[in-house]
Backbone bond lengths (Angstrom), bond angles and torsions (degrees), N, CA, C in turn:
res aa  C-N    CA-C-N  psi(-1)  N-CA   C-N-CA  omega(-1)  CA-C   N-CA-C  phi
1 X - - - 1.445 - - 1.514 109.12 -
2 X 1.367 117.59 132.12 1.462 121.29 -178.28 1.534 109.86 -81.43
3 X 1.391 115.80 146.50 1.449 118.01 175.88 1.512 111.31 -60.00
4 X 1.297 118.57 143.16 1.467 121.85 -175.76 1.498 112.51 -104.68
5 X 1.316 118.85 -1.60 1.462 120.97 -179.71 1.521 108.03 -156.45
6 X 1.383 117.86 164.85 1.472 118.10 177.08 1.525 113.24 -57.84
7 X 1.331 116.36 -34.80 1.484 118.81 178.42 1.522 110.08 -65.70
8 X 1.323 117.47 -43.97 1.463 119.95 177.34 1.533 110.95 -59.91
9 X 1.335 115.01 -37.50 1.463 118.64 -178.05 1.514 110.78 -62.87
10 X 1.349 115.67 -48.66 1.463 119.32 178.93 1.504 111.72 -65.05
11 X 1.330 118.42 -38.89 1.458 120.99 178.03 1.531 109.90 -58.44
12 X 1.304 115.79 -47.73 1.470 120.51 -176.69 1.528 111.21 -66.16
13 X 1.328 116.45 -42.51 1.445 121.31 -178.45 1.523 111.23 -65.59
14 X 1.317 115.58 -44.43 1.468 120.29 -178.49 1.526 112.35 -69.57
15 X 1.299 117.15 -28.94 1.480 120.87 -179.32 1.502 111.77 -69.53
16 X 1.331 118.42 -31.55 1.449 120.94 -172.41 1.528 114.02 -109.49
17 X 1.311 118.39 -9.95 1.449 121.16 -177.51 1.524 112.73 -106.86
18 X 1.292 115.39 154.94 1.472 120.86 175.80 1.501 106.40 -127.23
19 X 1.329 118.70 80.14 1.458 121.66 -171.33 1.517 113.82 -71.33
20 X 1.317 115.35 142.05 1.456 121.78 176.70 1.543 107.55 -120.62
21 X 1.312 118.09 131.29 1.481 119.49 -178.20 1.531 109.25 -61.58
22 X 1.335 114.81 149.22 1.478 119.91 176.80 1.523 110.68 -61.91
23 X 1.309 117.24 -38.80 1.469 121.87 178.39 1.533 107.33 -120.44
24 X 1.344 115.48 95.16 1.461 119.41 -175.55 1.509 113.92 -62.41
25 X 1.358 119.91 -45.22 1.493 117.64 -179.90 1.499 113.30 -62.96
26 X 1.360 119.13 -35.31 1.454 121.51 176.29 1.523 110.44 -64.40
27 X 1.331 116.82 -41.53 1.476 121.08 178.65 1.525 110.47 -64.66
28 X 1.342 116.22 -39.71 1.460 119.15 176.70 1.539 111.16 -60.72
29 X 1.308 116.49 -42.82 1.447 120.16 -178.62 1.540 109.87 -66.86
30 X 1.339 117.03 -34.64 1.467 120.57 176.29 1.511 111.72 -64.27
31 X 1.313 116.98 -26.44 1.465 122.44 176.67 1.541 112.85 -87.97
32 X 1.341 115.20 1.75 1.475 119.07 178.69 1.505 113.44 85.52
33 X 1.336 117.23 17.44 1.464 122.48 179.64 1.508 109.45 -105.61
34 X 1.287 119.35 111.12 1.457 122.41 -177.29 1.547 109.97 -82.35
35 X 1.298 115.20 126.52 1.459 120.92 176.98 1.527 108.72 -76.92
36 X 1.321 117.01 120.96 1.461 122.01 -176.24 1.523 112.58 -96.57
37 X 1.321 115.51 -26.51 1.476 118.40 -178.34 1.520 110.48 -160.21
38 X 1.317 116.60 149.66 1.450 121.51 175.77 1.496 109.67 -118.09
39 X 1.332 114.24 127.53 1.494 119.56 176.70 1.515 108.55 -107.63
40 X 1.308 117.30 119.69 1.452 121.27 179.06 1.513 111.51 -81.82
41 X 1.339 115.60 131.84 1.469 121.91 175.90 1.516 107.95 -113.75
42 X 1.331 117.16 171.41 1.447 120.18 179.20 1.526 113.02 -66.05
43 X 1.346 117.21 -30.52 1.444 119.93 -176.44 1.534 113.99 -116.66
44 X 1.359 117.31 -5.99 1.477 120.40 -177.67 1.513 107.99 -167.04
45 X 1.334 113.85 -170.39 1.454 121.78 174.20 1.509 110.24 -127.96
46 X 1.324 115.80 150.30 1.474 120.93 175.09 1.532 107.29 -112.71
47 X 1.347 116.46 131.52 1.443 121.46 -179.84 1.544 108.38 -106.53
48 X 1.317 116.11 120.38 1.474 122.00 -175.76 1.547 109.84 -95.80
49 X 1.305 116.04 142.10 1.455 122.08 -178.46 1.517 109.19 -157.23
50 X 1.345 117.25 170.34 1.443 120.70 169.74 1.513 109.21 -74.87
51 X 1.332 116.27 139.38 1.451 121.01 -175.10 1.541 110.90 -67.45
52 X 1.348 117.17 126.16 1.460 119.61 -176.46 1.533 112.48 -76.39
53 X 1.342 117.35 -14.36 1.482 120.16 -178.90 1.514 112.78 -104.86
54 X 1.333 116.67 -0.20 1.464 119.03 -172.41 1.495 113.91 -60.14
55 X 1.329 116.71 -45.46 1.454 119.89 -176.99 1.550 110.97 -63.45
56 X 1.351 115.69 -42.01 1.468 119.90 -178.69 1.531 111.69 -67.78
57 X 1.330 117.28 -35.37 1.451 120.67 -173.69 1.534 113.01 -88.97
58 X 1.341 116.87 -26.26 1.468 117.98 -174.47 1.542 111.54 -122.02
59 X 1.310 117.98 -14.02 1.457 120.53 -174.86 1.510 114.25 82.16
60 X 1.347 117.42 3.81 1.452 122.66 178.75 1.520 109.34 -133.15
61 X 1.344 114.34 150.52 1.461 118.84 177.76 1.517 109.06 -77.58
62 X 1.352 115.58 154.05 1.453 122.84 178.43 1.528 107.89 -78.28
63 X 1.323 116.66 101.93 1.477 121.36 -178.07 1.505 113.13 -73.78
64 X 1.317 115.91 -26.07 1.455 120.08 179.25 1.533 108.63 -113.45
65 X 1.316 119.52 158.00 1.462 119.55 174.50 1.528 111.65 -74.60
66 X 1.346 115.44 81.37 1.433 121.77 -175.91 1.506 113.38 -89.28
67 X 1.351 116.62 -3.99 1.459 123.02 -170.59 1.509 109.22 -108.04
68 X 1.336 117.95 136.68 1.455 121.33 178.29 1.493 110.86 -138.68
69 X 1.351 115.31 149.02 1.452 122.46 176.42 1.547 107.46 -125.91
70 X 1.322 115.54 131.41 1.467 120.27 177.98 1.528 109.28 -80.05
71 X 1.336 115.91 129.60 1.470 120.60 -177.61 1.499 114.61 -70.38
72 X 1.319 118.93 -19.85 1.463 120.52 179.92 1.541 112.80 -96.91
73 X 1.291 116.36 -44.49 1.474 118.69 -176.90 1.519 112.80 -91.35
74 X 1.345 117.42 -21.93 1.439 120.21 -175.37 1.537 113.49 79.26
75 X 1.304 117.92 -1.78 1.460 120.72 -179.39 1.546 110.14 -70.32
76 X 1.329 116.00 136.87 1.455 120.82 178.63 1.500 109.63 -118.71
77 X 1.335 114.52 157.18 1.473 119.27 -179.31 1.516 109.12 -160.70
78 X 1.330 117.63 132.85 1.436 122.88 170.34 1.536 108.01 -100.95
79 X 1.317 115.13 118.83 1.465 119.45 -175.31 1.533 112.05 -76.15
80 X 1.345 116.20 -7.17 1.463 119.42 179.95 1.536 111.56 -96.58
81 X 1.375 117.61 -53.92 1.437 119.49 -175.65 1.508 114.60 -100.09
82 X 1.353 117.82 -8.48 1.439 121.79 176.03 1.517 115.63 87.72
83 X 1.324 117.50 1.90 1.476 122.01 179.22 1.526 108.19 -62.92
84 X 1.344 117.42 124.15 1.472 119.32 -173.04 1.511 110.75 -158.14
85 X 1.342 116.02 159.45 1.433 119.44 177.56 1.527 110.70 159.07
86 X 1.351 117.29 -174.73 1.454 121.98 175.88 1.536 110.49 -79.70
87 X 1.329 117.09 162.08 1.446 121.04 -172.84 1.539 112.01 -58.76
88 X 1.335 116.14 -35.94 1.460 119.21 -178.90 1.522 110.67 -60.81
89 X 1.347 117.24 -30.25 1.468 121.09 176.42 1.521 110.80 -67.29
90 X 1.340 116.15 -36.35 1.437 119.68 178.79 1.522 110.52 -65.41
91 X 1.304 117.39 -36.25 1.486 121.11 177.81 1.531 109.75 -68.49
92 X 1.367 116.73 -43.99 1.441 120.22 179.45 1.528 110.80 -58.38
93 X 1.322 116.97 -47.28 1.449 120.20 -178.57 1.515 114.20 -70.83
94 X 1.337 115.02 -40.57 1.460 118.03 -177.58 1.510 115.12 -70.05
95 X 1.332 116.25 -34.61 1.463 120.42 -176.15 1.526 113.86 -109.34
96 X 1.364 115.32 -3.10 1.454 118.07 -179.51 1.511 113.42 71.34
97 X 1.325 117.52 27.54 1.476 122.20 -176.57 1.519 109.37 -92.27
98 X 1.347 115.18 157.55 1.468 120.54 166.85 1.540 108.13 -80.46
99 X 1.332 115.12 177.79 1.468 119.05 -173.27 1.530 112.57 -63.36
100 X 1.335 116.86 -41.33 1.461 120.34 -179.02 1.531 110.51 -65.08
101 X 1.331 117.54 -46.25 1.446 121.26 -178.95 1.529 111.34 -63.92
102 X 1.329 115.35 -36.46 1.479 119.25 178.91 1.532 109.58 -68.07
103 X 1.335 117.49 -38.59 1.460 120.66 177.56 1.549 109.12 -61.99
104 X 1.284 117.34 -44.42 1.476 121.42 -179.62 1.533 111.20 -64.48
105 X 1.326 116.55 -37.48 1.465 121.03 179.48 1.540 108.87 -62.99
106 X 1.321 117.53 -44.65 1.501 120.26 179.07 1.518 110.10 -64.59
107 X 1.320 117.05 -40.71 1.467 119.76 178.84 1.519 111.79 -62.01
108 X 1.336 117.14 -33.83 1.449 119.93 -178.83 1.550 112.37 -75.02
109 X 1.346 118.37 -11.67 1.440 120.29 178.33 1.512 110.42 -72.24
110 X 1.292 118.79 -8.38 1.469 121.51 -177.75 1.505 108.91 128.62
111 X 1.334 116.10 -149.54 1.436 120.48 178.61 1.533 109.32 -67.08
112 X 1.321 117.07 135.71 1.443 118.80 -179.46 1.544 106.48 -131.71
113 X 1.314 113.21 166.73 1.470 119.39 179.76 1.529 108.14 -143.86
114 X 1.284 117.61 165.15 1.433 119.74 174.96 1.529 108.75 -90.06
115 X 1.328 115.02 154.50 1.482 118.40 -178.39 1.531 110.75 -60.80
116 X 1.352 115.88 -33.70 1.449 119.98 -179.86 1.514 111.60 -63.89
117 X 1.342 117.22 -36.68 1.450 121.42 179.25 1.514 110.37 -74.46
118 X 1.345 116.19 -33.50 1.438 121.11 -172.28 1.533 111.67 -71.17
119 X 1.291 116.94 -43.41 1.473 119.75 -171.91 1.522 110.62 -148.18
120 X 1.324 118.23 75.33 1.477 118.63 178.19 1.508 110.65 -64.07
121 X 1.274 116.35 133.68 1.478 121.03 -177.90 1.523 110.82 -73.91
122 X 1.325 118.38 128.28 1.463 120.63 176.77 1.516 109.62 -58.46
123 X 1.321 116.04 130.42 1.448 120.50 -175.90 1.540 111.74 -59.06
124 X 1.315 117.01 -38.30 1.444 120.23 -176.94 1.533 111.67 -66.47
125 X 1.349 117.80 -28.64 1.449 120.74 -175.93 1.515 112.99 -91.65
126 X 1.334 116.96 -18.98 1.471 119.14 -178.62 1.519 110.22 -77.61
127 X 1.325 118.08 129.02 1.470 119.38 179.13 1.535 110.19 -64.43
128 X 1.307 116.27 137.04 1.457 120.81 177.90 1.522 108.00 -89.32
129 X 1.299 115.51 111.83 1.441 121.44 -177.43 1.546 110.60 -108.04
130 X 1.308 116.54 124.81 1.455 121.82 173.29 1.533 107.84 -151.39
131 X 1.321 116.39 -179.03 1.466 119.52 -177.26 1.529 112.96 -58.52
132 X 1.354 116.42 -29.69 1.466 120.57 179.24 1.530 110.66 -65.13
133 X 1.339 117.35 -21.40 1.457 120.05 178.94 1.501 113.29 -64.22
134 X 1.344 117.28 -18.53 1.442 121.58 -178.92 1.535 113.12 -95.36
135 X 1.319 116.31 8.79 1.472 120.27 -173.58 1.525 113.80 -63.36
136 X 1.338 116.13 -29.01 1.458 119.37 -177.57 1.525 113.24 -77.60
137 X 1.320 117.82 -8.87 1.449 121.35 -175.06 1.535 110.91 -101.38
138 X 1.310 115.75 156.45 1.449 123.00 -175.28 1.528 111.54 -122.06
139 X 1.321 114.99 175.25 1.471 119.07 170.97 1.508 109.06 -67.19
140 X 1.331 118.47 142.22 1.468 120.26 179.81 1.523 110.55 -61.46
141 X 1.329 117.31 135.44 1.456 121.31 179.15 1.523 111.68 -66.52
142 X 1.327 115.84 154.84 1.469 121.67 -178.12 1.517 112.54 -55.18
143 X 1.356 115.86 -39.64 1.486 117.51 -176.16 1.519 110.14 -67.25
144 X 1.338 117.67 -39.46 1.496 120.83 178.27 1.533 109.57 -64.39
145 X 1.342 116.82 -40.48 1.454 119.64 179.26 1.533 110.98 -63.92
146 X 1.330 116.03 -39.85 1.451 120.44 -178.00 1.535 109.94 -65.77
147 X 1.331 117.05 -38.67 1.468 120.50 -179.67 1.532 111.75 -63.02
148 X 1.337 116.80 -33.62 1.458 121.12 -178.76 1.535 111.65 -97.92
149 X 1.317 117.14 3.27 1.503 123.09 -178.79 1.522 110.50 53.65
150 X 1.329 115.70 46.34 1.471 122.19 173.72 1.533 107.37 -120.68
151 X 1.330 115.08 155.97 1.449 118.80 -179.22 1.541 109.85 -99.81
152 X 1.336 116.84 150.95 1.482 119.24 176.20 1.527 110.93 -60.71
153 X 1.319 117.32 -31.14 1.471 121.25 179.86 1.538 110.01 -65.73
154 X 1.326 116.22 -42.41 1.472 119.38 -179.79 1.538 109.52 -66.62
155 X 1.329 116.26 -40.27 1.470 119.36 176.50 1.521 111.89 -59.41
156 X 1.329 115.94 -43.55 1.454 119.68 179.08 1.517 111.17 -65.37
157 X 1.321 117.30 -41.40 1.451 121.56 -179.78 1.554 111.97 -59.63
158 X 1.329 115.87 -39.36 1.463 120.71 -175.77 1.523 113.92 -99.56
159 X 1.338 116.02 6.29 1.464 120.14 175.07 1.494 115.86 74.41
160 X 1.352 117.17 21.77 1.448 120.80 -178.78 1.510 111.20 -77.59
161 X 1.344 116.67 133.88 1.472 121.79 -177.29 1.505 110.28 -123.12
162 X 1.327 116.68 -177.00 1.460 124.05 -172.70 1.534 108.14 -139.88
163 X 1.332 116.73 135.90 1.473 122.17 172.67 1.526 107.15 -93.69
164 X 1.343 118.29 105.96 1.467 118.97 -176.24 1.525 113.12 -69.03
165 X 1.321 117.51 -20.07 1.464 120.51 -179.84 1.527 111.46 -75.70
166 X 1.338 116.28 -47.59 1.463 120.56 -178.12 1.515 113.72 -95.91
167 X 1.368 115.44 -14.06 1.474 122.32 -176.29 1.533 109.89 62.34
168 X 1.333 114.48 46.10 1.439 121.31 178.00 1.539 109.63 -114.23
169 X 1.322 114.85 151.48 1.458 121.85 173.13 1.507 109.68 -77.60
170 X 1.326 116.59 141.77 1.464 122.94 177.04 1.552 106.77 -117.50
171 X 1.330 115.79 113.69 1.428 122.83 -173.29 1.540 109.85 -114.43
172 X 1.296 118.76 106.75 1.457 121.72 -171.32 1.543 113.44 -65.70
173 X 1.312 115.69 145.17 1.469 123.62 175.61 1.540 105.50 -117.01
174 X 1.348 114.66 118.71 1.496 117.92 -172.98 1.513 111.12 -127.08
175 X 1.334 112.18 159.46 1.458 121.16 173.19 1.507 108.86 -60.00
176 X 1.330 120.77 127.65 1.452 121.45 -175.92 1.493 115.53 -66.77
177 X 1.328 116.78 -17.11 1.476 120.42 -176.55 1.541 110.99 -103.73
178 X 1.338 116.20 -50.44 1.481 120.00 -176.79 1.533 113.13 -91.80
179 X 1.361 115.78 -14.03 1.483 121.83 -173.24 1.528 114.25 63.28
180 X 1.328 116.17 17.08 1.474 119.50 175.01 1.518 109.50 -65.43
181 X 1.286 116.95 142.26 1.460 122.79 -177.25 1.526 109.32 -73.83
182 X 1.351 117.27 122.15 1.471 122.91 174.98 1.503 110.78 -95.33
183 X 1.305 117.17 -29.72 1.465 120.80 -175.75 1.533 107.81 162.23
184 X 1.298 116.26 -154.99 1.473 119.31 -178.88 1.516 111.09 -157.13
185 X 1.318 113.49 163.08 1.456 121.79 172.99 1.535 106.04 -105.33
186 X 1.314 115.59 129.49 1.466 119.90 178.86 1.523 107.66 -108.14
187 X 1.323 115.52 127.45 1.472 119.14 -172.78 1.516 110.12 -134.96
188 X 1.310 115.30 133.14 1.448 122.55 175.25 1.498 110.22 -143.44
189 X 1.308 116.39 -174.37 1.450 119.32 179.71 1.545 109.41 -66.34
190 X 1.310 116.70 116.07 1.463 123.24 -179.08 1.534 110.39 59.89
191 X 1.304 117.36 29.10 1.477 120.70 177.74 1.509 108.77 -140.45
192 X 1.317 113.60 142.62 1.485 119.07 -176.26 1.545 107.31 -161.04
193 X 1.314 116.23 133.21 1.461 119.77 169.96 1.514 110.85 -159.19
194 X 1.328 115.87 150.33 1.443 121.63 172.94 1.517 109.82 -103.08
195 X 1.343 116.75 136.50 1.449 119.99 179.58 1.521 110.81 -130.56
196 X 1.332 117.49 131.73 1.464 126.99 -0.48 1.528 111.66 -77.74
197 X 1.337 114.36 164.02 1.472 119.77 179.96 1.525 109.14 -58.44
198 X 1.310 115.35 139.27 1.456 119.99 177.88 1.506 115.15 84.08
199 X 1.336 117.71 4.85 1.464 121.19 178.79 1.545 111.20 -58.12
200 X 1.331 116.22 135.99 1.481 120.37 -174.53 1.516 109.95 -86.58
201 X 1.316 117.64 70.89 1.445 121.40 -179.00 1.542 112.28 -70.06
202 X 1.342 115.84 -15.62 1.471 119.60 177.40 1.528 112.84 -72.04
203 X 1.358 115.90 -7.70 1.478 119.61 179.58 1.518 111.29 -96.79
204 X 1.315 118.28 4.45 1.445 120.47 -179.06 1.518 110.21 -145.71
205 X 1.319 117.10 -177.18 1.466 123.04 177.34 1.520 108.24 -130.37
206 X 1.317 115.89 159.76 1.458 120.64 169.48 1.505 108.36 -98.18
207 X 1.308 115.86 134.13 1.475 120.76 179.74 1.504 109.98 147.38
208 X 1.321 116.45 -165.68 1.442 122.26 177.33 1.523 108.78 -81.25
209 X 1.332 117.91 96.11 1.458 122.16 -173.53 1.504 113.54 -72.35
210 X 1.353 118.38 -3.10 1.434 121.85 175.89 1.545 111.49 -93.12
211 X 1.357 115.15 -9.17 1.451 120.04 -171.48 1.532 112.26 -75.73
212 X 1.332 116.40 140.18 1.465 123.22 166.35 1.535 105.26 -140.51
213 X 1.336 116.65 147.22 1.453 118.63 -179.32 1.513 111.73 -177.08
214 X 1.353 115.47 -162.68 1.447 121.32 -173.97 1.510 111.78 -75.73
215 X 1.370 117.32 -54.43 1.472 120.62 -174.06 1.518 109.78 -127.72
216 X 1.314 116.31 127.03 1.467 122.32 174.20 1.524 107.98 -103.13
217 X 1.341 115.59 153.67 1.436 123.64 177.40 1.512 108.76 -117.80
218 X 1.310 117.92 123.59 1.452 122.95 -179.00 1.534 109.67 -104.93
219 X 1.316 116.24 122.10 1.461 124.99 178.01 1.514 110.14 -120.29
220 X 1.298 118.22 169.75 1.461 121.42 177.17 1.526 112.59 -86.23
221 X 1.319 117.97 -50.20 1.439 123.70 -171.64 1.521 112.67 -91.22
222 X 1.325 118.60 132.22 1.494 119.98 174.13 1.547 112.18 -55.30
223 X 1.326 117.92 -36.80 1.441 118.23 -179.72 1.530 111.93 -68.54
224 X 1.337 117.56 -28.73 1.460 118.98 173.11 1.504 111.54 -67.47
225 X 1.355 115.74 -36.13 1.472 118.51 176.10 1.516 111.46 -64.89
226 X 1.359 116.92 -36.58 1.454 120.35 174.54 1.518 110.54 -64.47
227 X 1.317 116.63 -38.28 1.460 121.02 179.15 1.516 110.23 -62.42
228 X 1.352 115.39 -45.85 1.469 119.66 178.16 1.513 111.50 -59.36
229 X 1.333 114.85 -43.93 1.484 119.84 -179.35 1.531 109.00 -63.06
230 X 1.325 117.70 -36.38 1.464 122.76 179.15 1.514 110.53 -63.54
231 X 1.351 117.56 -30.56 1.470 121.12 -179.99 1.509 113.41 -88.57
232 X 1.340 116.33 6.13 1.440 120.64 178.89 1.498 115.46 84.82
233 X 1.348 116.84 12.64 1.459 121.87 177.39 1.534 107.02 -84.65
234 X 1.306 118.06 106.94 1.443 120.46 -179.54 1.534 109.93 -83.32
235 X 1.299 115.85 158.20 1.456 119.78 179.28 1.510 114.62 73.02
236 X 1.357 117.20 28.22 1.442 121.10 176.74 1.528 109.87 -89.88
237 X 1.330 115.63 126.05 1.461 122.17 179.42 1.493 110.32 -127.36
238 X 1.353 115.74 158.40 1.485 121.99 176.74 1.497 108.55 -125.55
239 X 1.339 114.62 144.88 1.499 121.16 -179.18 1.523 111.90 -97.92
240 X 1.319 119.07 5.70 1.473 125.09 -177.87 1.541 112.06 64.15
241 X 1.354 117.23 28.40 1.442 118.26 177.17 1.512 110.75 146.65
242 X 1.353 116.56 175.38 1.456 121.08 -175.82 1.546 112.04 -70.04
243 X 1.316 117.04 -28.55 1.455 119.08 179.93 1.543 108.34 -78.76
244 X 1.330 117.06 123.55 1.443 123.05 178.68 1.538 108.23 -114.30
245 X 1.329 116.69 122.03 1.455 120.77 -174.04 1.531 111.26 -83.38
246 X 1.322 115.14 165.16 1.450 122.03 174.45 1.529 110.00 -59.39
247 X 1.358 116.09 -40.91 1.463 119.28 -178.90 1.534 110.60 -63.11
248 X 1.299 118.04 -40.52 1.473 121.28 177.37 1.492 111.52 -63.32
249 X 1.350 116.71 -40.45 1.465 119.07 -179.77 1.534 110.49 -67.97
250 X 1.328 118.93 -34.97 1.450 119.23 177.03 1.520 111.00 -65.72
251 X 1.329 116.33 -37.71 1.460 119.15 177.35 1.517 111.40 -62.98
252 X 1.335 117.11 -39.77 1.459 119.98 178.72 1.501 111.00 -68.24
253 X 1.293 116.54 -45.23 1.488 120.08 -177.24 1.511 109.93 -61.06
254 X 1.331 118.53 -33.24 1.443 121.29 179.25 1.532 113.03 -73.91
255 X 1.361 117.52 -14.87 1.433 121.88 -174.39 1.515 115.34 -104.59
256 X 1.353 117.02 -15.89 1.465 119.06 -173.06 1.529 110.34 -142.82
257 X 1.341 114.38 163.75 1.471 120.29 174.73 1.504 111.57 -93.01
258 X 1.323 118.02 -24.37 1.466 122.79 175.82 1.511 109.68 -147.81
259 X 1.304 114.60 159.19 1.462 120.88 -172.69 1.520 111.45 -129.17
260 X 1.322 115.67 134.28 1.478 120.19 173.26 1.540 105.77 -104.81
261 X 1.317 114.22 121.92 1.481 120.29 -178.26 1.535 107.30 -90.45
262 X 1.320 113.70 114.22 1.473 121.35 -178.79 1.501 112.48 -115.20
263 X 1.353 119.42 31.62 1.442 121.72 178.86 1.531 109.68 -62.80
264 X 1.312 116.30 159.89 1.460 120.90 -172.63 1.536 112.36 -56.05
265 X 1.330 114.82 147.51 1.452 121.85 178.95 1.503 110.76 -85.14
266 X 1.339 115.65 62.85 1.459 122.58 174.48 1.496 107.88 -139.51
267 X 1.338 117.53 -178.59 1.465 119.87 -174.63 1.510 112.93 -58.80
268 X 1.343 115.98 -46.97 1.488 120.12 -178.40 1.543 110.03 -63.02
269 X 1.343 116.35 -45.69 1.450 118.68 -177.11 1.515 112.10 -66.65
270 X 1.338 118.90 -42.60 1.463 119.97 179.59 1.536 112.01 -66.44
271 X 1.338 116.09 -38.17 1.437 118.97 177.30 1.507 113.11 -62.55
272 X 1.345 115.22 -44.63 1.473 120.47 178.11 1.508 110.63 -65.36
273 X 1.352 116.65 -41.25 1.474 120.71 178.32 1.496 112.62 -57.69
274 X 1.346 117.55 -46.63 1.427 121.56 -178.11 1.539 111.39 -68.08
275 X 1.313 115.77 -36.56 1.486 120.35 178.11 1.529 110.29 -63.35
276 X 1.324 115.73 -45.10 1.458 119.69 178.57 1.508 111.37 -61.28
277 X 1.337 116.95 -46.06 1.462 118.90 -179.30 1.526 111.42 -61.56
278 X 1.336 117.44 -43.35 1.456 120.25 -177.67 1.507 112.07 -66.09
279 X 1.355 118.04 -30.99 1.431 120.46 -176.22 1.540 113.01 -89.34
280 X 1.326 116.90 -32.08 1.466 118.69 -170.88 1.536 113.74 -106.33
281 X 1.324 118.87 -21.13 1.456 117.97 175.85 1.535 111.02 -60.94
282 X 1.367 121.04 -41.42 1.442 120.69 177.28 1.530 113.38 -67.01
283 X 1.345 117.21 -14.42 1.481 118.69 178.52 1.513 111.73 -91.35
284 X 1.337 117.28 11.94 1.443 119.09 173.41 1.498 115.98 93.35
285 X 1.325 118.28 20.33 1.449 122.17 178.80 1.523 109.86 -112.31
286 X 1.348 120.38 97.28 1.459 121.72 178.99 1.518 110.29 -62.25
287 X 1.338 116.37 141.29 1.447 121.43 -176.97 1.519 112.15 -137.66
288 X 1.314 114.37 151.51 1.457 123.86 169.50 1.518 108.06 -129.72
289 X 1.351 115.06 164.61 1.444 121.85 179.03 1.532 109.95 -107.00
290 X 1.329 117.78 137.51 1.456 120.76 173.70 1.522 107.76 -59.78
291 X 1.342 115.29 138.96 1.459 120.49 -175.08 1.547 112.27 -86.46
292 X 1.322 117.05 109.14 1.449 122.30 177.66 1.540 111.54 -100.43
293 X 1.328 117.82 7.50 1.486 119.80 -170.73 1.507 112.85 -66.73
294 X 1.319 118.82 -24.08 1.452 121.56 -174.33 1.509 113.86 -99.98
295 X 1.343 117.57 7.03 1.454 118.97 -175.25 1.567 109.50 -149.79
296 X 1.331 116.45 147.17 1.452 119.49 176.38 1.532 111.83 -85.58
297 X 1.308 118.85 3.13 1.478 123.60 -176.21 1.525 111.14 -61.44
298 X 1.334 114.81 146.99 1.460 120.47 178.39 1.514 112.30 -84.86
299 X 1.334 117.20 -25.80 1.466 118.68 -178.81 1.544 107.49 -156.30
300 X 1.314 114.46 176.29 1.465 119.83 -176.21 1.513 111.98 -62.64
301 X 1.353 117.96 -30.05 1.445 121.09 -179.43 1.505 114.18 -69.10
302 X 1.340 118.02 -19.05 1.466 122.22 179.99 1.507 112.83 -90.30
303 X 1.339 117.86 -4.39 1.450 121.38 -175.16 1.514 113.09 -94.38
304 X 1.325 115.43 155.21 1.461 120.25 168.06 1.517 109.52 -68.52
305 X 1.316 116.21 165.16 1.472 118.50 179.00 1.529 111.44 -57.38
306 X 1.347 116.50 -43.92 1.436 121.75 -177.45 1.544 110.96 -63.40
307 X 1.375 115.47 -43.36 1.432 119.60 -179.07 1.533 111.29 -67.62
308 X 1.330 115.72 -39.49 1.473 119.49 178.91 1.512 112.54 -62.21
309 X 1.308 116.63 -44.08 1.456 121.72 179.79 1.551 109.43 -67.11
310 X 1.331 117.13 -39.07 1.476 120.45 178.23 1.510 110.53 -65.12
311 X 1.358 117.74 -40.79 1.434 120.99 179.22 1.527 112.03 -60.98
312 X 1.341 114.75 -37.57 1.483 119.52 179.06 1.538 110.60 -73.47
313 X 1.312 116.71 -49.00 1.456 121.61 -175.26 1.513 112.41 -67.12
314 X 1.369 117.36 -28.25 1.454 120.49 -179.98 1.514 114.26 -101.69
315 X 1.335 115.06 20.15 1.458 119.31 175.76 1.543 109.80 -50.18
316 X 1.337 115.16 136.97 1.458 117.39 -171.20 1.528 111.92 -126.04
317 X 1.329 114.62 164.67 1.472 119.91 176.93 1.521 109.15 -71.72
318 X 1.331 118.20 150.08 1.459 121.80 -177.17 1.502 114.26 -58.79
319 X 1.316 118.26 -29.70 1.451 119.97 -176.42 1.523 115.17 -84.32
320 X 1.354 117.77 2.89 1.466 120.23 179.07 1.527 109.44 -63.76
321 X 1.332 115.65 134.74 1.472 118.68 178.31 1.531 109.90 -68.62
322 X 1.348 115.40 141.48 1.462 119.03 175.55 1.520 109.84 -79.74
323 X 1.281 116.99 139.86 1.468 120.72 -177.36 1.518 109.37 -91.74
């Protein structure tokens, strides 16, 4: 179907394109990000800077240039706090724009291109991910489930697997529409990695991607979403971290009538929670906050069953006075 108005045109273009500025360092400076160093690669350049989201996510400023932007793909990543995504996400977060306005801002910087045009990945080097890639993994053992207070049934429902060699959890990352496997998050004690490297987990959610209903619950950790599912809380999703993208919020808004924000009870989680409420409540998405008032726990995974259910059932409006 062809767009029927200029607004439809921009909506359609922004939905399917991942624009990269013609001059990435100039665009970074326009966003208030000073380029401190340039690293030349064989196929592109990396521009190093202080992370613009570090203070909001960690409560501390980035003392070292931990943040880099790829000059060809526009992908950015902070190796310290984990803030990452495509360049258009950097514009959305830095200027408070929606996806369409961010796309238009990049276009106004001059000639622009899509990341796909800028740096097509060689087929031989790109890992081939499909369901067979999970063949080496098994259902999580009962003892591991008991340690995390999750049920084997919830793990099966959400496709959670176990690496028996490393004793790590395998948490699938899937296309939010087709449910095609993109990769997974591997998590163990003091161990964490996303596979393959550079996977765009900010474009999807962890959880039952077929679910729609009245109230969704947004958490940071996929294992916390499994915990919620184990307690009978339907519509529990995880954003794979404290940073929640515009794409993830659109997915949630399409699935529920109201949202309970259950991000971690720490500086990064509270900052992200307030940012989401301020940006999305005016867009017609009613929200409540998970109730942490009765527990010192940092997240749902640290709570007893009774405390976790109470935190969900007593979710409150943001303006409630603290006792």
